[in-house]
Phi, psi and omega in degrees: 000138185283165177292154179314136173085358179269159175254155181225148184271132179289154180299133184274087175211155186280159182159183182249047179306310182298321179293310181300320178297307182298317179299321181293313173301320185290325178296320180293315177299319179294330173295317176294330178284329175297318182297320177294324177298315188293336174294330182282339183269102181211166181294332180252167181293158180291132178278172178296313178302320181287325173293328176292315175296324175296315177298320176294316177305309181299320177298315182291324177300318177295324177291323180293319172306309177301315177305311179297320176298313181295319180295321177299311179306313180301319181286317176301325180296330178287320187285324182283328185235078178295338181288333177268132180277100185237142176248153180251122184294155178292152180274017185304316181298313182296313179299316182293316180302313180297319180294316180293321178297318182294320181289322178296313182293323176297318179293315175299319174302314181301313181301311182298316181295329179280339177292142179290149174111000000 
């Protein structure tokens, strides 16, 4: 692994790297969106706190889809244009950001579910 802040050149081999990357981010986003939907289904109507967490879930899900699409485009640009020496930045920031957002949403979801009402 290269030092933080460095760029690395992806391994030069054929494959569906960009497609797998996009699908992985989209699967993660679908999990977040599914959690948002589950928060809305309860025997009582949605409270303000639950609605706020659902809106945050949807926002994080959309950002994750955007991360995946952007990362896939970066990888595809390498495959499509071999004449230009392009490097793909590491996805460290996106991965850490998604992990932190997931942890915060999980904690908020647990708090909302434990609140009465």
